[in-house]
Steps between C-alpha positions, in 0.01 A plus 500: 500500500492117489707430190364211291703315237405212272781280363372301203653207314675170556497160337867415559757564769656757269195722546397401854825530695587856387139598574529364853840669549346832389204456738739426786700815421180709490394361840839584646487857367146563624334258738155657444485399133228253394619265226278267298639252251294393198603182319363227277302223668677163516841661444785486750445856626182380676727293726823705515348839577303392812810314618678837493224655713304697236140481385419394143195493274483266201375569147354233270750566224725286285738554212478382139576127476728440200512125539125433503277737306183340633592611850473863381123478440423629849770770490273794395257419782784481753633837381160665537454348845851608608433860397175501698683355800778762464239776487341376823840476674592858404157626604516327840866564586537851348877485442715812476748317273489175301831322435538252215768230537414297187295184459136438406336701778707808436329618179132531607591668830738754343278567200197576717707709739625709209144551369404625847809729512651315794882531488674187373859380505647202316782264585668371181744238618639387164727651235217454245174665608186286503216591264258577783751735663566674168127575472461601864819704493340762276278617787708390798647769724835318527674183385765340723757309294802280570683531167638786295356581157132468599418823315443269203172413667407792729511879504836610640364734765289223660789253536663457841801268526445312825617145448282208601391447865659201672344324797631619835561139600763493221633856488544522878605140560806441718488118488839334464593238243550247779157556653337493158661166416383361835147613410514276189691225686794530260876470548693823569811351336340449161418759233133562431295586189156658536256433213191720482278492195261770621203450733340254255819305428668457158466171312809534281725587795350221708557244226863609453569477872319168536701339219827611658444436871768233500750749356435737791527216754826383340642854517396516869272796431184554702171613351211712627231439239172693473299298252152648490192282551494307172851359526514442876421125509745417222778703666435340839517153347831581332645655816389218727793377707726791395554699819685775310185598309220708654179504296204733551201608294539859623761646736334743737820590688691627198742692723631163619526365147698801378731491805573130449572524128842541340348515149141558389315376190190709434243616251541871419186650648547858611457434871733199502761724340448777756530249784819351356654846469422571865635166630804521267503149357670358189211405273431311181180624339278280287236745368149364443471513119121546493493806727315789338723664236787284629544746788690252718779479243509880487514513879789252520703664222504826697713318760698285255608816313656626827669166575268458798347162402516207259221398261395173337218486248210274591555280194861432607428428865527120473843516344654790691331579832652253748847503344500883508383501863770251602768702321386822667474354851861381469627834372517744795666771289206509258253490790663801663496690171126437458432591866687829470302602190154383611540681833537831312150455358324450835244750629427418862227756579280485188193429713551816706562713188176370340305545824601865519395555136158351582458726802580806287182431299275525806368856519 
């Protein structure tokens, strides 16, 4: 039997990269499997998924726009169109299982699959379940989770603790610190901070770093700075002439960035956390305060409670971020303490565990 699997969702790297890791694990377990991704048109999955070697179909779907109500006028029409598109995709591809990874495209695909009694499995990456997953979880065959206590949202017998999939380029990386620093053209004799505000960047973190670039230069600390698109030109202008600062809109070779870093500053998205556990880095989390139900703060506090990370609230980032990062990078004892504790939380083979659970649903 030619096994067919649809993986639906996307929107951000936090949904896309675990989806790709899961697809890669499925392909390794059974090379005859046909995998089709379904994402939202004009979102980053339409670029990242083909780059990873998988086919993808796009739905005309968008989320509710809280900042501009007038932009929501077309939303009902987009929803209807996306459901019709999802129906046609299921009819044409005839999947044996549909996997939901979160994001706009996940709901119509999973909902229709459940109506048609096609087995479904959900990936819930965060410590607070999303509303769509809570609804879909009632009829899903299984829910793969990365945090304990998820029986607040899902039926106990459906929950499988798997951890979050991490890209093979990161989990299997053997790159040395020296080679990584050469990749960014940085000095091996200086300590390095990596700043990653998620795939879209983080304005508050960017502003705090930008205002304190001279502090970092004075302390002879190097910076690898992922800014996102909106802040890129401002960051490049500020870093102009400073050879110890590497600026990029988006870092594709994250395995190099992690290997080069002595300390990491990051938002607290679920996949960023999973990656940082795997690469064993001292991290300062700045949770995005507007994340649904403040789930990034909940994610970060799971590590902070085990002395595996530090946390700074977004509204304190200007006053505290750079000084805290400088203090940490100069305190090897504290770094080693954080490394020891974050390493204990790493799950290296989450992608393989999830892939095997998906295959169990194919009859």
